[in-house]
C-alpha positions as CSV (number, residue, x, y, z in Angstrom):
1,Q,-26.9,12.3,-1.9
2,P,-25.4,9.4,-4.2
3,A,-27.7,6.9,-3.5
4,W,-30.7,8.6,-4.5
5,T,-28.8,10.3,-7.3
6,A,-28.1,6.9,-8.7
7,A,-32.0,5.7,-8.2
8,K,-33.4,9.0,-10.0
9,S,-30.7,8.6,-12.8
10,L,-32.0,5.3,-13.2
11,D,-35.8,6.5,-13.9
12,P,-37.2,5.5,-17.2
13,G,-38.5,8.6,-17.6
14,I,-35.2,10.7,-18.0
15,A,-34.6,10.2,-21.8
16,A,-30.8,10.7,-21.5
17,N,-30.4,7.6,-19.5
18,A,-33.1,5.2,-21.0
19,G,-31.9,1.9,-21.9
20,F,-29.0,2.1,-19.3
21,A,-30.8,-0.4,-17.0
22,R,-31.1,-3.3,-19.4
23,S,-33.2,-6.4,-18.4
24,D,-30.3,-8.7,-19.6
25,A,-27.7,-7.5,-17.0
26,L,-26.8,-6.7,-13.5
27,L,-26.8,-3.5,-12.0
28,L,-24.1,-2.6,-9.8
29,V,-24.8,0.7,-7.9
30,I,-22.1,2.2,-5.9
31,A,-22.6,5.1,-3.7
32,I,-19.6,6.7,-2.2
33,T,-19.7,9.9,0.3
34,D,-17.7,11.5,3.1
35,E,-21.3,12.7,4.6
36,D,-24.2,10.9,4.7
37,E,-27.4,10.2,2.4
38,A,-29.1,13.5,3.0
39,L,-33.0,12.6,2.7
40,V,-34.3,15.4,0.5
41,G,-36.9,13.7,-1.4
42,P,-37.1,10.5,-0.2
43,D,-38.4,9.7,3.2
44,D,-36.3,6.9,4.1
45,A,-33.4,4.1,3.1
46,T,-36.4,1.8,1.7
47,E,-37.8,4.5,-0.6
48,I,-34.1,5.0,-2.1
49,H,-34.2,1.1,-2.6
50,D,-37.5,0.7,-3.8
51,A,-36.7,3.7,-6.5
52,I,-33.9,1.5,-7.6
53,V,-35.5,-1.7,-7.8
54,A,-38.2,-0.3,-9.8
55,A,-36.0,1.3,-12.1
56,K,-34.3,-2.1,-12.6
57,G,-37.3,-4.2,-12.3
58,D,-36.3,-7.0,-10.0
59,A,-34.5,-6.8,-6.7
60,G,-32.5,-9.8,-7.5
61,R,-30.8,-8.2,-10.4
62,V,-29.5,-5.5,-8.1
63,V,-26.0,-5.1,-6.1
64,F,-25.4,-2.0,-4.0
65,L,-22.1,-1.1,-2.5
66,G,-22.2,2.0,-0.2
67,I,-18.9,3.4,1.2
68,G,-19.1,6.3,3.9
69,G,-18.4,7.0,7.5
70,D,-18.5,4.6,10.3
71,E,-20.6,5.0,13.4
72,G,-19.6,8.1,15.1
73,G,-17.5,9.3,11.9
74,C,-13.8,9.0,11.7
75,N,-10.9,10.6,9.8
76,S,-10.5,9.6,6.4
77,A,-7.6,7.4,4.9
78,Y,-7.1,9.9,2.2
79,G,-6.2,12.9,4.4
80,D,-7.0,14.5,7.6
81,D,-10.4,15.2,6.7
82,E,-13.5,14.2,9.1
83,V,-15.8,11.6,7.1
84,K,-19.2,11.9,9.0
85,D,-21.3,8.9,10.4
86,S,-23.0,7.8,7.2
87,V,-26.2,6.2,9.2
88,V,-28.8,6.8,5.9
89,L,-26.1,5.2,3.5
90,R,-25.9,2.2,5.8
91,Q,-29.4,1.4,5.6
92,V,-29.8,1.8,2.0
93,A,-27.0,-0.9,1.7
94,G,-28.9,-3.3,4.3
95,T,-32.2,-3.0,2.4
96,F,-30.6,-5.0,-0.1
97,G,-29.7,-7.7,2.2
98,E,-27.2,-10.3,0.9
99,R,-26.6,-8.1,-2.3
100,G,-25.7,-4.9,-0.2
101,L,-22.3,-4.5,0.9
102,Y,-21.2,-1.2,3.2
103,R,-17.7,-0.4,4.2
104,D,-16.2,2.9,5.4
105,L,-13.5,5.3,4.5
106,C,-11.8,5.2,7.8
107,K,-8.3,5.6,8.2
108,K,-8.0,2.7,10.3
109,N,-9.1,0.3,7.5
110,G,-5.7,1.0,5.6
111,P,-4.5,3.3,3.1
112,D,-6.9,2.8,0.7
113,P,-10.3,1.6,2.0
114,I,-11.9,2.4,-1.7
115,A,-10.2,0.0,-3.4
116,A,-10.4,-2.8,-0.6
117,A,-14.1,-2.5,-0.4
118,F,-14.2,-2.7,-4.2
119,E,-12.1,-5.9,-4.2
120,E,-14.2,-7.2,-1.3
121,A,-17.7,-6.5,-3.1
122,L,-16.1,-7.7,-6.4
123,T,-15.0,-11.1,-4.6
124,T,-18.1,-11.3,-2.4
125,V,-21.7,-10.2,-3.1
126,V,-20.8,-9.3,-6.8
127,D,-19.5,-12.9,-7.6
128,A,-22.7,-14.4,-6.2
129,A,-24.8,-12.1,-7.9
130,C,-23.2,-13.1,-10.9
131,T,-22.9,-16.8,-10.1
132,Q,-27.0,-16.8,-9.6
133,F,-27.9,-14.3,-12.7
134,V,-30.0,-16.1,-15.5
135,P,-30.0,-13.4,-18.5
């Protein structure tokens, strides 16, 4: 549950994390899994999105990067392990619209798809969000 865990960790009621989601900064949430976002607690991807946005206070101040399995699953680029289809995680990324990006861990995407996903995110959605951000 990487996306839901991120949402819950941003809850202002958790004293250990108080002040982490500053109003004068963008929030980049990164969720990486070789399974899927298990819906234990939230009912759907929208609830995860809403919890992250509620903690930040404004959807325009959040960027979401999800990295998991592609449709039907795949072989991991980091070994022979199977990566399960990450349907819900893909949906969570989609709820963020132009501030969301989803990429997969599949072998077909080269030797280091996580690095490629980070590079793409930084040069597209993160860069665009930073350009538009007014602290």
